[in-house]
N, C-alpha and C positions, 0 to 999 in steps of 0.2 A: 238422697237415693246413694247408693253405695255405689263407688266402680273397686273390681278388684282384678290385679293381673298376677299371673303365673307365668313367668319368664323364662323358658326353656330356653336351648341349644338348637333345637326344630323350629318349633313353636312356642306362641305366647295365647294363651286362654284368656281371656277377659272375659268379666262379666258384671251384669249392672243388677244390683239388687232391689228391687223397689218392690212396695206392698205383697211381702213374703214371698215373691218369687226370685229367680235367676231366669236371665236376657243374657245368654252368652255369645261369644265370638271365637274363631282360632283362627289364627293370622302366620304367615310364616316369619318367624325370626330374622330382621335384617337388621344387622349392626351398623350398616351403614346409613340408617334414615336417623335423620334430625328430630330433636324433640319438637321442631314445629310440623313436620311432616307426619309425626305420629299424634300427634294436636288436630292436627285436619283430619285423618283417619279417624281416630275414636270420636271426634267429634258427629262425623257425617255415618259412624254405624248408629250412634244414639239416635240420631236422625233420621235415620231411615227406620228404625224402632219405632218411630213414634214417641220418644224421649226425649225430654228438656233439657238440653246439657248445664243450663243455669240453676238447674234442682240438683246438682250433683252436691253432697254434702262432706262426703269422706271417699277416701281412698287407702287401698291397702295393697302393697307388693310384698312377692316373693319371688328371690329372684336367683338364679344360679349362673347368669352370666352378669358378673358385678359393674363391665360399661354401659351395659346396657340399661340397668336397674337407675342409673345414674339420670339417663337419658329422658326415660319413664318416669320419673321422679320430678325433672325438670319440668317436662311438657305439661304434666299434674298442675305444678305452680304456677305455670305459664295463663293455657285453658280453663283451668276449672278451679271455683273457687270453695277448694276441699281441705278437709285436713288430711295431713300424708302420713300411714303408718308404714317403715319397713322393716318385713322380721329379719329380727336378725339378735346378736347378742345384745342385754338388756331389756328384750320386747317379754311381755308377761305372755306365756303361754298355759300355765297350770301344768305343765305337762314335766314329768320327774325321768329325766333322761340318765339312763346305767349305763354310759359307755366309755371308754379309754378317756376321749378328748369330745366332751358335748359339742366344740365350737364347731367343730368336724361337720357335725350332722345336715345335711339341705335344708333350706326353708320349705323346701315344696314338701317335706317328709316329715318336716315339724308341722306343719297345719294340717296333712294327712290324717296323723296321729290324733291330732285335737280332733280334728272332725269324726274322726271313728271311733271316739271315745264317748263324744257327744250321744252318738247315733245309736251304737252299738254296746253289748256288756265285754268286757274282757274278760280270757285272754282272747286277744287280735292277730291275725295275719294281715298285714295291708298289701296290696300287689298292686302298683301301680304303669301302667303301660308308656312311657312318654319316653324320649328320647332314651334313657335308660331306662329298661324293666326293673325297677325297684321291690325290695320283698322286706317289709318292715316288722319286727314282731314287737307285741305289748303283752305284758305279763297280764296275770290275773289279778293284779293289785295296778294296774294302769301304769307301769313304769315303761317306757322308751327303752327294749333291751338289746336293741342293734338290728342287722339284718344281713341284705347280700344283694348285690349290684349286679346285672347283666347288661349287656349292650344289646340295646332297642330293637324293635324288628326294622324300623327305618332306618337305622345305622347300618344293621347286617346286610339290608337289601342293597343301601347305596353305596358300600364297600366291595359286593358281588360287582356293581356296574362299574364303579372306578378301578378297581386292582387287575381286572380279567379286561385282556383284549376283546373279545367277543362274544361276552355275556348283554343282553340288552337290560335297559331299564324298565321294572317292572311296575303292573301296580298292586299291590297284596290283600289280595279276597281268600275267602277261605276254598282251597281247593276242592273239588268234587272226588277225588282218588287221590290215593298216596303216590302211584306210578303215574307219573305224568306222561303224556303224547308226546310233548313239544317239548322245547325248553322253556318257554316260559310256563307251563303246565310243571315242569320239573323245579324251577326255582321257586313256585308259589307253595311246593309241596315242600321242597327241603326247610325254609323258611318256619312254615305256618307250623306243620306238624312237629319239625325240630324243636323251637320254640313251646308249642305244646306239653312236648318233653320236658322240657327245661323246667316248665312252669311247676308241672303235675310233681315231679320231682324236687324241685326245691322246696314246695310246700309242704310233701309228705314227709321232710326232711325236718325243715322246723316245728314242725307238729309231734314229732317225736322225740324234739328238745323242750317244748313247752307242755307246762303242767295244763292239766284240765282240756277242754275239747275245741281250743282257738274256733272266732268264725272268719272266716276267708272273704276278705272285701276287696274286689277289683274294682279300678278307676281308671281313667287313659281312653284315650281315642280308639282303641284296640281292645279294650275290656269283653264288651260284648260278644265281639266276636270269639275272642279266645274261650270265655266261660261259656259258649254252648257246649263243647265239647271237654274242656278241662272235669279232673275227676274232682276236684277239692273246693272248687270257688264257689261259698255259699250264697253272697250277694254282690251284683255290680252297684256301683254307686258314682254316676258321671261325674255328678257335681262337687265329689267329697273335697276337694281343693280350693274350691269357691268357697264353701262353707267355712271349713277351717281358717279360712282367711277372713271371713264375717266375723266369727268367733273370736279372734283373735283382737280383730278391729274392737270388738264391745269390750275386750278386757283391758284395751290398753286407751280407750277414748276420754276417759275423765282424768288422764294422768294432768 
């Protein structure tokens, strides 16, 4: 059994790959939790899913929160008898990266690209609706060319709540109407349809810069909701990041 961890600033997406399928969980990122607390949590999640923690053989981590990456690595060392691979410099990915400073690229973007190239024919545009909304361009030759990064919908919604005196915290769902009939409806409309416009505009401009007709792949917790109304998203692939982590683990497992 392989465990995979995509550590974001707001959420940790974790998955167990067993018998050719993923069982996955999404938990809130908590920088104050110790390795022991995460160990108890993930062992409990495995047991609840009917999986034996003793059968974990490997683990792979992609993280954009360096201190927490260390905590998860320590947890895996203590609670699971597994070989651990952390995605970063020096790790084999098979990915050609053509940006000014390849070390700047986030581990999550790398594994997304690896998985997308494994599943789809380039050129590609990958949109990941996570803490940030990221757009990655893959050329016709399979090279990572760069992209765009915008604040995620969760961050934008939380900023409205935190930085305004009277606006409430609200759940992000697809509103029925653009014209909201109350404060919550207006907030949902502004955020949802505003982000829909952002997504359509950035994809359209990236498609114009890429040669060929790129396949647009969306992933992340809000991908299905946005894709229902977006003009240019061709595929929704919820396990794209986890699958990329698995592929990177396999590339490095024999070192």
